[in-house]
N, C-alpha and C positions, 0 to 999 in steps of 0.2 A: 471926445472920441479918440480911440487909439488905433493906429495902423501899424501892423507888424509884417515883416517879410522874412521867411526862414526857408532853409533847404528842407525838402521833403525827405523824411527818413522813416517814420513809423507807419503803421497800418491806417490810422485815422487820417493822417495827412495825405497819404496816397489816395484814400477813398475820396477825400474832399477835392484833391487835384483832378481826379478823373470825372467827378460829378459836377464840377463847376459849369461846364458848357450847358448842361440841362437847365440851370437857373438863368443863364444869360439868354438862351434862345427859346425859352418856353412860350413866348408870344410871337415868335418869328415864323410865319406860315410857310416859308420856303426852305427853312433849314432842314438838312438831312443829317440826322444823328449818326455819327460814325459808329461802327460796330465796336462796342467796348472791348471785347476780347482781342480784337485786332490792334487797337491802340495800345493795350497793355503788352501785347506780343512785340510790337514795334519798339516800345520803350523798356524792354527787358534786356539788359546787357548780357544776361546769361543765355538768351535765345537769339538775339539779333547779331549776326556776325559782323555787322558794321562796327560794333563797339569793341571789337578786338583791337582796333587801332584808333579809336576815338573815345573820349571821356564823356560821361553824361551826368548832369545834375539837374534835379527838378526843384522848382521854387514856387512858393505859394504865399500870396499876400492876403491878409485878413483885415477887415475893419470891424473893430469891437468883437473880434473872435469869429466873424462870419467871412467865409471865403469871398474874395473880391477880384483877384487877378492871379494868373499863373503863367509860367513859361518853363521850357526845357532849355538848358544850356549845354552846348556840345563844343568840344575843342578837338580838332583833327589837324595835326601839324602838316599833313600832306598838302593842305591848301596854302601854306605859307609862301612857297615860291611864286604862285600866281598872284596872291593878294599883295605881296610886297612886304608884309609884316604879319606877325602872328595874329590870327583872327579867331575869335570865338563866334559861334553861331547860335541864334536863339530860334525856337520854334514852339509849336503847340501853344502859342500865345492866345489867351482868352481873358477878357476883363469886362466887368461892369463899367459903366461910364463914370469912372472914378480916377481922375488924374493923379490925386495924391497916392492912391494905392499903387498905381502903375509906376509912378516915380520911385516909390519906396521899393517896389519889386525889382526894378532895374538897378537901383543902387546896390542892392544885395547881390544880384547876379554879376554886376560889373566888378564888384569887389573880389568875387571868386575868380572871375576871368583875369583880372589884373594880377592876382596872387599866383596865377598859373602862366604869367608872362604874356597874356594877350593884350594888344593895344587897340583892337578894333572889334566891334560887335556888329553882326549883320544878320538879317532874317526878315521874315520867318522862313525857315526850312524845317519840314516836318518828317524826319529830322535832318535830311540831307538833300542834295541836288536831285536824287532819283525818286523823290517822293513829292507830295504836294508842297508847293512853295509859293511865297508871295502873299500879299494882302490885296483883297478885292477893293477896287477904287470906284466902281460904278455899277449900275443895274442891280441894285440891292433887292429890288422887289421881284426879280425874275429867278425862277428855280435854277440852281447851278447844275451843270452837267457832271457826269462822273469824273472824278479826279480834279475837280475845280474847287479851290478854297471858297468859302463863304464866311462873311463876317459882317458885323454891324457897320454903318457908315462912319461912326465916330472913332474907329480903330486908328485910322491914319492920323487923325488929330491927336490922339493919345500919344502915338509914337513921336510925332513932330514936337509935341510939348515936352518930351523927354530928351530932346536933342537929336533925334534921328532925321535923316534926310534920304530921299530916294536915291538908291545906287543903281537900280536896274528896273526898266519898264518892260512889261510883258503883255501879251494880248492873246486872245483866242479869236478865231474867225469862224463864220457860220453861214450856211445856206439852208434856209427853211423850206426850200423846194428843190432839193438836190435831184430827185428823180426827174421832175419836169425839165430842169435846166439841162441835165445830161441828155435827155431824149431830144430836146430842141437843138442842142449844139452838136452832139456827137451821134445821135440816132442809134444807140446800141440796140441791136435786135434781140440780144439775150444777155445773161449775166454769167456766161461761161468763163472759166478760169483761163488766164493766159498760160500756155504750156511752154512754148519755146519761140524765141524771137531775138533777132540781132545777136546771135551767139550766146544768149542767156537762157537758161532753163529756170522756169518759175514753178515752184511747187508749194503746196500747203504744209503748214506745220504738222508733224506726225506725232500723234499721241503714243503710238507704239515705240517710237524712237525719241521719246520726250527728252531724256537727259542729253542725248547727242544733239538734238535740235536746239535745246536751250543753250548749249555751249556754242553752237554756231551763231546764234543770235547775239550772245554776249561778245563773241569775237568781233562781229561786225560793229556792234554798238561802241565798244571800246576804241576801235580804230576810227570810226566815223565821227565820234563826238570828242575826240582827244583834245581839240583846240576850243571846244565850246566853253562858254563862261561857267566857271565854278565846277566843271566836270572833273570827276576822278574815275579812273578805271575801276570797274566792279570785279571783285573776285568771283570765282565759281560759286562759293557759298553764299555770297551776298546776292547774286542774281537769282539763285535758287530760292532764297528766302523771299525776295520781292515777287517772284513768279508763283508762289504757292497757290494762289487763288486765280491764276490767269485763266483757267478754263471756264470760270464763272462769267467772265466779262468778255472773253474772246473765244469764239469757236475756231476750230483748226483752220477753216477756210478764211478766217480774218487775219491770219498771220502767214504771210507769204515770204519765202526765202528764194532769192534769185542767186543762181550759181553759174559760174563760168568754169567749164572743164572740171566740174565736181567740187570746186572751191567756192565757199560762200562769198558773195560779192555785195549783196544788199539785202535789206529786210524791210518789209512793209508790215507794220503792226497796227491793226484796227481794234477798237473795243466798242462794246455796246454801252449806251447810256442807261445803266441799270438804276440810276437814282430814283426814278419814279417807283420802282419796286422796293428799294431800300427804305424809302420814306415810311413804308408800312411796317418795317421791322423795328423802328424806334430804338435802334442801337443794340438790339439783342438778336442773336442768331438762334436757330433751332431746326430740328429735323423737319417739322411740319412746314415751317417757313421756307425751308430749302426746297421741299417738293413743290410748293406753290410758286417759288421763284423760277424753277425750271419751266413750269407751264407758262408763266407770265412773260418770260423772256422771249417767247416766240412773237409777242406782239410789240416789242420795242420798236419805236419809230426812228430813233436817231443813232447813227453810227459815228464814231469818233476816230479821226485820224490821229492815232496815238503817237507813232513815230515813223519817220522815214529815215533809214540809216544806209548810207552808201560808203563803202570803204574808199579811202582816199585815192587808191590807184585806179578806181573805176568811175570817178566823179565826172570825167569828161567823155563818158561813153553813153551808149543808148539805154543803159539800164535805168536811167532816170525816167525816160519816157515809157519804158516797159512797166515800171512801178506805178507811174501816174495813170496809165491806162488800166492797170489792174485795180487800182483803188476806184477809178470811175465805174468800172464794171460792178465792183462790190457795192458802191454807194447807190447805184441805180436801183437797188432793191429796198431802199429806205426813203422815208419822207424828208428827212433832214440830215445834214452832216456838219460836223464841227471839228475843229482842230483842238489838240491839247495846247498848252501855252507855248508861245513862240515869241522870239524877240522881233520887234518891229524893224530892226536893222538887218535881220536875216532876209535879205532881198530874195534869194532863190526860193526860200520857203514861202514867203508872202506871195510871190508871183505864181507859184504852183497852186496855192490856195485860191488865188484870184482866177486862175484858169478853170477852176471848178465852181466858179460863181460865188465863192465865199467872200464875205466882207467882215471887217473888224466887229467883234461882238462885245467882249468884256475886256476891261483893263485891270492889270494887276501891277504890283510894285514890290520890290525888295528894298528894305531900308537899312541904313548903316550909320554908324557914328564912331568917331575915335574916342577912346576912353583913357582917362589919365587918373593918377592917384589923387 
């Protein structure tokens, strides 16, 4: 038997790279196939503005000519000051349960990383900190929520067998009876929007002023998350790229901007768990599917607390409680609520989730290893 690993260059290699997940997950009843056109858009350096300052290489391993494992390799020197040494990042990792193929795949990718001066490899990032990241560690038989990675149980063992160790643990938190919990604890009589309180005005995202509001959100996020693990500020083009389909997962009332004297102070961004709908798409979009999607979206039962971002100068003000109440009012219209990933050592975020009756749900991890010639 022969195992090879090469950089993806031609059309057939790219086709095999993008089709490999279908072979891996064909018997997985909870897998949600990613929209193929979106994966290709994300991994297209000519379309994704992130790759204006980061390099991208795709790798594919084969056993006897049959695709067995894949990954994307990204090098972004802007991470070097925080990481302490030049670090390459891997993502879009998928593999059959084939340790030899994975070992061969990473040797090839590490050789390219070393040739470009990297001394550390970390991931998965798909393809960076502002996208899906981490490897799922538990609850493999439960359907993932929107924006959550899903993978077979053996992935962590494959990485550890190649020399990787956990560098960061992440989790999501969930309340399966958010409406009942909020009614019992807070007794909200309605789900009206918070308009003005404690010197802050809270308003919904405006479709009419979409470009201006996206810029306000980006401004808040870049300031609020500046010291977060592996965070890099997003350019205007990068944020616009990532927000292209935002209206499909977040209605205007799910994105609230808190302002102080007309200046953006904080943002609450919620999303709908659209995965039950995407399951039926089987990785392919279409006009008819889109029409059905808009109808089915009305019946979604789970809201996701995607981000809460507060500018540093407003962190010790009442805006935190204003946003918490705003989310509670939004969530009271749904059966369940879940957070996006957060670090277990982010005590304020964990306590805020706990105040909404949320408890740890899924565990994820990012892996890293030092690489040497």
